[in-house]
C-alpha positions as CSV (number, residue, x, y, z in Angstrom):
1,X,0.0,0.0,0.0
2,X,1.3,3.4,-1.0
3,X,1.1,5.8,1.9
4,X,3.1,8.6,0.3
5,X,1.9,12.1,0.6
6,X,-0.4,13.4,-2.1
7,X,-1.6,16.8,-3.2
8,X,-5.3,17.7,-2.9
9,X,-7.1,16.9,-6.2
10,X,-9.2,19.5,-7.9
11,X,-10.6,17.3,-10.6
12,X,-12.9,14.4,-9.7
13,X,-11.5,12.3,-12.5
14,X,-8.6,10.7,-10.6
15,X,-7.8,7.2,-9.4
16,X,-9.1,7.8,-5.8
17,X,-12.5,8.9,-6.9
18,X,-12.7,6.3,-9.7
19,X,-11.9,3.4,-7.3
20,X,-14.3,4.7,-4.6
21,X,-17.0,5.0,-7.2
22,X,-16.5,1.5,-8.5
23,X,-16.6,0.3,-4.9
24,X,-20.0,1.9,-4.4
25,X,-21.2,0.6,-7.8
26,X,-20.4,-2.9,-6.6
27,X,-22.0,-2.2,-3.2
28,X,-25.3,-1.1,-4.7
29,X,-25.1,-3.8,-7.4
30,X,-24.8,-6.6,-4.9
31,X,-27.4,-5.2,-2.5
32,X,-30.0,-5.1,-5.2
33,X,-28.8,-8.2,-6.9
34,X,-30.3,-10.3,-4.0
35,X,-33.6,-8.5,-4.4
36,X,-33.6,-9.3,-8.1
37,X,-32.7,-12.9,-7.7
38,X,-34.5,-13.6,-4.4
39,X,-37.4,-15.6,-5.9
40,X,-35.4,-17.4,-8.7
41,X,-32.6,-18.5,-6.3
42,X,-35.0,-19.7,-3.6
43,X,-37.1,-21.5,-6.0
44,X,-34.0,-23.3,-7.3
45,X,-33.3,-24.3,-3.7
46,X,-36.7,-26.0,-3.5
47,X,-38.8,-23.3,-1.8
48,X,-42.3,-22.3,-2.9
49,X,-45.4,-20.3,-1.8
50,X,-45.2,-18.3,1.4
51,X,-41.7,-19.8,2.1
52,X,-40.4,-17.5,-0.7
53,X,-41.5,-14.4,1.0
54,X,-40.6,-15.4,4.6
55,X,-37.2,-16.8,3.7
56,X,-36.4,-13.9,1.4
57,X,-37.2,-11.4,4.1
58,X,-35.1,-13.4,6.6
59,X,-32.1,-13.5,4.3
60,X,-32.4,-9.8,3.6
61,X,-32.5,-9.0,7.3
62,X,-29.4,-11.2,7.9
63,X,-27.5,-9.4,5.2
64,X,-28.6,-6.0,6.7
65,X,-27.4,-7.2,10.1
66,X,-24.0,-8.1,8.5
67,X,-23.8,-4.6,7.0
68,X,-24.6,-2.9,10.3
69,X,-22.1,-4.9,12.2
70,X,-19.6,-4.5,9.3
71,X,-20.2,-0.7,9.4
72,X,-19.1,-0.5,13.0
73,X,-16.1,-2.8,12.6
74,X,-14.8,-1.2,9.3
75,X,-15.5,2.3,10.5
76,X,-13.6,2.0,13.7
77,X,-10.7,0.2,12.0
78,X,-10.5,2.7,9.2
79,X,-10.3,5.6,11.7
80,X,-7.6,3.8,13.6
81,X,-5.4,2.3,10.9
82,X,-6.4,3.9,7.6
83,X,-9.1,4.3,5.0
84,X,-7.4,2.3,2.2
85,X,-6.3,-0.5,4.6
86,X,-9.8,-1.4,5.6
87,X,-11.1,-1.4,2.0
88,X,-8.6,-4.2,1.1
89,X,-10.1,-6.6,3.6
90,X,-13.7,-5.6,3.0
91,X,-13.6,-6.2,-0.7
92,X,-11.7,-9.4,-0.4
93,X,-14.3,-10.8,2.0
94,X,-17.1,-9.6,-0.2
95,X,-15.6,-11.2,-3.3
96,X,-15.0,-14.6,-1.6
97,X,-18.6,-14.5,-0.3
98,X,-20.1,-14.0,-3.7
99,X,-18.0,-16.7,-5.3
100,X,-19.3,-19.0,-2.6
101,X,-22.8,-17.8,-3.1
102,X,-22.8,-19.1,-6.6
103,X,-22.5,-22.7,-5.2
104,X,-25.0,-22.7,-2.4
105,X,-27.5,-25.6,-2.2
106,X,-29.3,-24.9,1.1
107,X,-30.9,-21.9,2.8
108,X,-28.7,-21.9,5.9
109,X,-25.5,-21.7,3.9
110,X,-27.1,-19.0,1.8
111,X,-27.8,-17.0,5.0
112,X,-24.2,-17.3,6.3
113,X,-22.8,-16.1,3.0
114,X,-25.3,-13.2,2.7
115,X,-24.2,-12.1,6.2
116,X,-20.5,-12.3,5.3
117,X,-21.1,-10.4,2.1
118,X,-22.9,-7.7,4.1
119,X,-20.0,-7.4,6.4
120,X,-17.7,-7.1,3.4
121,X,-19.8,-4.4,1.7
122,X,-20.3,-2.3,4.8
123,X,-17.2,-0.1,4.5
124,X,-17.4,0.7,0.8
125,X,-19.5,3.8,0.8
126,X,-18.5,5.3,4.2
127,X,-14.7,4.7,3.7
128,X,-14.9,5.6,0.0
129,X,-16.7,8.9,0.6
130,X,-14.3,9.8,3.4
131,X,-11.3,8.9,1.2
132,X,-12.6,11.1,-1.6
133,X,-13.5,14.0,0.7
134,X,-10.1,14.1,2.4
135,X,-8.2,13.8,-0.9
136,X,-9.9,16.6,-2.8
137,X,-9.8,20.4,-2.3
138,X,-12.5,22.0,-0.2
139,X,-14.1,23.8,-3.2
140,X,-14.2,20.7,-5.4
141,X,-14.8,17.7,-3.2
142,X,-18.5,17.8,-3.9
143,X,-17.8,16.9,-7.5
144,X,-15.9,13.9,-6.4
145,X,-18.8,12.6,-4.2
146,X,-21.2,13.3,-7.1
147,X,-19.3,10.8,-9.2
148,X,-19.1,8.2,-6.4
149,X,-22.8,8.4,-5.7
150,X,-23.8,8.4,-9.4
151,X,-21.7,5.3,-10.0
152,X,-23.4,3.6,-7.1
153,X,-26.9,4.4,-8.5
154,X,-25.8,3.0,-11.8
155,X,-24.8,-0.2,-10.0
156,X,-28.3,-0.6,-8.7
157,X,-29.7,0.0,-12.3
158,X,-27.3,-2.7,-13.6
159,X,-28.6,-5.1,-11.0
160,X,-32.1,-4.5,-12.2
161,X,-31.1,-5.0,-15.9
162,X,-29.0,-8.1,-15.4
163,X,-31.8,-10.1,-14.0
164,X,-33.5,-10.4,-17.4
165,X,-30.7,-12.5,-19.0
166,X,-28.2,-13.9,-16.5
167,X,-29.0,-17.0,-14.3
168,X,-28.6,-16.2,-10.6
169,X,-25.5,-18.4,-10.0
170,X,-23.6,-16.7,-12.8
171,X,-24.7,-13.3,-11.5
172,X,-23.1,-13.9,-8.2
173,X,-20.0,-15.2,-9.9
174,X,-19.9,-11.9,-11.9
175,X,-20.3,-9.9,-8.7
176,X,-17.4,-11.8,-7.1
177,X,-15.2,-11.2,-10.2
178,X,-16.0,-7.5,-10.1
179,X,-14.9,-7.4,-6.5
180,X,-11.6,-9.1,-7.4
181,X,-11.0,-6.6,-10.2
182,X,-11.7,-3.7,-7.7
183,X,-9.2,-5.2,-5.3
184,X,-6.5,-5.0,-8.0
185,X,-7.4,-1.4,-8.8
186,X,-7.3,-0.5,-5.1
187,X,-3.6,-1.4,-5.1
188,X,-3.0,2.0,-6.7
189,X,-4.8,3.9,-3.9
190,X,-3.1,5.7,-1.1
191,X,-4.0,7.3,2.3
192,X,-4.7,11.0,2.1
193,X,-2.1,13.4,3.5
194,X,-4.8,14.7,5.9
195,X,-5.1,11.3,7.5
196,X,-1.4,10.7,7.7
197,X,-0.8,14.1,9.3
198,X,-3.6,13.4,11.8
199,X,-1.7,10.5,13.3
200,X,0.3,13.1,15.3
201,X,-2.8,13.9,17.2
202,X,-3.4,12.3,20.6
203,X,-7.2,12.2,20.2
204,X,-8.9,8.8,20.4
205,X,-9.6,7.3,17.0
206,X,-12.7,5.3,15.9
207,X,-14.1,5.3,19.4
208,X,-17.8,4.7,19.9
209,X,-17.5,6.1,23.4
210,X,-16.1,9.3,22.0
211,X,-18.9,9.4,19.4
212,X,-21.5,9.3,22.2
213,X,-19.5,11.3,24.8
214,X,-21.1,14.6,23.7
215,X,-25.0,15.0,23.6
216,X,-24.6,17.5,20.8
217,X,-22.4,15.0,18.8
218,X,-24.9,12.2,19.5
219,X,-27.8,14.2,18.3
220,X,-25.9,15.2,15.1
221,X,-25.1,11.6,14.5
222,X,-28.8,10.5,14.9
223,X,-29.9,13.3,12.7
224,X,-27.6,12.1,9.9
225,X,-29.1,8.6,10.1
226,X,-32.7,10.0,10.0
227,X,-31.9,12.0,6.9
228,X,-31.1,8.9,5.0
229,X,-33.9,6.6,6.0
230,X,-36.5,7.9,3.5
231,X,-34.3,6.6,0.7
232,X,-34.7,3.1,2.0
233,X,-38.3,3.6,2.9
234,X,-38.9,4.5,-0.8
235,X,-37.0,1.7,-2.5
236,X,-37.2,-1.0,0.2
237,X,-41.0,-0.6,0.9
238,X,-42.8,1.4,-1.8
239,X,-40.9,0.0,-4.8
240,X,-40.2,-3.5,-3.5
241,X,-43.9,-4.0,-2.4
242,X,-45.3,-2.4,-5.6
243,X,-46.6,-5.8,-6.9
244,X,-48.5,-6.3,-3.6
245,X,-49.8,-2.7,-3.8
246,X,-50.9,-3.2,-7.4
247,X,-52.7,-6.4,-6.4
248,X,-54.5,-4.7,-3.6
249,X,-55.7,-2.0,-6.0
250,X,-56.7,-4.4,-8.8
251,X,-53.9,-3.1,-11.1
252,X,-52.8,-5.4,-13.8
253,X,-49.6,-5.4,-15.9
254,X,-47.3,-3.7,-13.4
255,X,-43.8,-5.0,-13.5
256,X,-41.5,-4.7,-10.4
257,X,-38.4,-4.5,-12.6
258,X,-39.9,-1.5,-14.4
259,X,-40.7,0.4,-11.2
260,X,-37.2,-0.5,-9.8
261,X,-35.3,0.6,-12.8
262,X,-37.2,3.9,-13.2
263,X,-36.7,4.6,-9.5
264,X,-32.9,4.0,-9.9
265,X,-32.8,6.2,-13.0
266,X,-34.5,8.9,-11.0
267,X,-32.1,8.6,-8.1
268,X,-29.1,8.6,-10.5
269,X,-30.4,11.8,-12.1
270,X,-31.1,13.3,-8.7
271,X,-27.6,12.6,-7.4
272,X,-26.1,14.3,-10.4
273,X,-28.4,17.3,-10.2
274,X,-28.3,17.7,-6.4
275,X,-24.5,17.5,-6.3
276,X,-24.1,20.1,-9.0
277,X,-26.7,22.4,-7.5
278,X,-24.9,22.1,-4.1
279,X,-21.7,23.2,-5.7
280,X,-23.4,26.1,-7.6
281,X,-25.3,27.4,-4.6
282,X,-22.4,26.6,-2.2
283,X,-24.8,25.0,0.2
284,X,-25.5,21.4,1.3
285,X,-28.4,22.3,3.6
286,X,-30.5,24.2,1.0
287,X,-30.2,21.4,-1.5
288,X,-31.0,18.7,1.0
289,X,-34.2,20.5,2.1
290,X,-35.2,21.2,-1.5
291,X,-34.8,17.5,-2.6
292,X,-36.5,16.2,0.5
293,X,-39.4,18.5,-0.2
294,X,-39.5,17.1,-3.8
295,X,-39.4,13.5,-2.3
296,X,-42.3,14.3,0.0
297,X,-44.4,15.8,-2.8
298,X,-43.6,12.8,-5.1
299,X,-44.6,10.3,-2.4
300,X,-47.9,12.1,-1.8
301,X,-48.5,12.1,-5.5
302,X,-47.7,8.4,-5.6
303,X,-50.4,7.6,-3.1
304,X,-52.9,9.9,-4.8
305,X,-52.4,8.2,-8.2
306,X,-51.9,4.7,-6.8
307,X,-54.9,3.2,-8.7
308,X,-53.3,3.7,-12.1
309,X,-50.6,1.3,-13.4
310,X,-49.0,3.8,-15.7
311,X,-48.9,6.5,-13.0
312,X,-47.1,4.1,-10.6
313,X,-44.3,3.8,-13.1
314,X,-44.1,7.6,-13.5
315,X,-44.2,8.2,-9.7
316,X,-41.4,5.6,-9.3
317,X,-39.1,7.9,-11.3
318,X,-40.3,11.0,-9.4
319,X,-39.7,9.4,-6.0
320,X,-36.3,8.3,-7.1
321,X,-35.5,11.9,-8.2
322,X,-36.6,13.2,-4.8
323,X,-34.4,10.6,-3.1
324,X,-31.5,11.7,-5.2
325,X,-29.9,13.7,-2.5
326,X,-27.6,10.8,-1.5
327,X,-24.4,12.4,-2.9
328,X,-25.0,15.6,-0.9
329,X,-26.2,13.7,2.2
330,X,-23.1,11.5,2.5
331,X,-20.8,14.4,1.8
332,X,-22.4,16.5,4.5
333,X,-22.2,13.5,7.0
334,X,-18.5,13.3,6.4
335,X,-18.1,17.0,6.9
336,X,-19.9,17.1,10.2
337,X,-17.4,14.9,12.0
338,X,-13.6,15.0,12.7
339,X,-11.0,13.0,11.0
340,X,-10.7,10.6,14.1
341,X,-14.4,9.6,13.8
342,X,-15.2,10.3,10.2
343,X,-15.3,6.8,8.8
344,X,-16.9,5.4,12.0
345,X,-19.7,7.8,11.4
346,X,-20.1,7.6,7.6
347,X,-19.9,3.8,7.6
348,X,-22.4,3.3,10.3
349,X,-24.8,6.1,9.2
350,X,-25.0,4.7,5.6
351,X,-25.5,1.1,6.9
352,X,-27.9,2.0,9.8
353,X,-30.1,3.9,7.4
354,X,-30.3,0.8,5.2
355,X,-30.8,-1.4,8.2
356,X,-33.7,0.8,9.4
357,X,-35.7,-1.2,6.8
358,X,-35.7,-4.1,9.3
359,X,-37.6,-1.7,11.7
360,X,-39.8,-0.1,9.0
361,X,-41.3,-3.5,8.0
362,X,-42.8,-4.2,11.5
363,X,-43.7,-0.5,11.9
364,X,-46.0,-0.4,8.9
365,X,-47.4,-3.8,9.7
366,X,-48.1,-2.7,13.3
367,X,-49.8,0.5,12.1
368,X,-52.0,-1.5,9.8
369,X,-52.9,-3.9,12.6
370,X,-53.6,-1.3,15.3
371,X,-55.6,1.1,13.2
372,X,-57.2,-1.5,10.9
373,X,-55.6,0.0,7.8
374,X,-54.8,-1.5,4.4
375,X,-51.2,-2.0,3.2
376,X,-51.4,1.3,1.4
377,X,-52.6,3.1,4.5
378,X,-49.9,1.7,6.7
379,X,-47.2,2.6,4.2
380,X,-48.5,6.1,3.8
381,X,-48.4,6.8,7.6
382,X,-44.9,5.2,7.8
383,X,-43.8,7.5,5.0
384,X,-45.1,10.5,6.8
385,X,-43.1,9.6,9.9
386,X,-39.8,9.0,8.2
387,X,-40.0,12.0,6.0
388,X,-41.0,14.3,8.9
389,X,-37.9,13.2,10.9
390,X,-35.6,13.5,7.9
391,X,-36.7,17.0,7.0
392,X,-36.6,18.2,10.6
393,X,-33.0,16.8,10.9
394,X,-31.9,18.5,7.7
395,X,-33.3,21.9,9.0
396,X,-31.7,21.5,12.4
397,X,-28.1,20.7,11.2
398,X,-25.8,23.5,10.2
399,X,-24.6,23.9,6.6
400,X,-21.1,22.4,6.0
401,X,-20.3,23.6,2.5
402,X,-16.6,24.7,2.3
403,X,-15.8,23.4,5.8
404,X,-12.2,22.3,6.3
405,X,-12.0,18.6,7.2
406,X,-8.6,18.9,8.9
407,X,-10.0,18.8,12.4
408,X,-10.6,16.2,15.2
409,X,-13.5,15.6,17.6
410,X,-12.4,15.6,21.2
């Protein structure tokens, strides 16, 4: 690993950004690859009927648990030992897990492998965004994170497209191969000068106790998580459950793959647009609030027009566009915290917001049961809750555009 000092990049088209972007591409590709191949793979393992839904949800929850645990482990290690160092181990574990996934023949082995893949993927976005942010100039780092987030969204689109022509075992082999190629590319990466210089500091690194030592820091951390949850509410519930929603409203001809791809095209467009607007207006906060407002309006429109198949496809794109604040969100998260906690925060925030899906499922089911609502009614109230918390959090946090990252939290 090359740890030599490096100058701060002004252009996002450099090896550090490219490798981080490919890392997030693989992260999103794998995460949605399981959604795409959930039913075909489980049918191939002999499951049918309600077992497909129950086992699929269990495997997804296990992978999310792996990502949340991996986010803690990789985040703390990256703040202690280095951003690039942790990414070597994470992508190696991920690649081996996906190669193994291509040869599973029972559900229990499938579950173990999904957990390990989740642990391996956990550090990609958090460590990658931190690496890019610390390697680029203050004025231009937003462009680097735009590229990373956009490549990640394209990874999700690719997962949706590949399901139409590649058998599930070959798809996981392809995912493992992509990880191995990324590992080779990562050999050219190096630790940012900012991190190497920070080693002279006596502050604790990657400490969860330090993260929660200050009430203000704790609230800021929770607010960052809350800002990201609507993205996973939208794709994990509204898009994933669109076939069930269509059935409940007697809608015929709706294809999950169409809704999913349109949502991801929307979020890709949104990431590009929100990132560029953030640079132009020199503000993270204003753009976060603007896109969250768009996300809320798009979600309301989705429920209003829920009885029309064609409208559901259109609203899938609009909801994706409204959730396209990911590039600004992860950049702002990295800017809120010091160099000794930065990856611990970004890795756990990005994985806890995904893992929140495990809580959102029983939340909407509980709302439906308690108030006697339909699936649509329960999802609508759940959406109101998560979007309200997200928008409140964005309004409460200070703007971080142009903030120097060369500081530590004490």
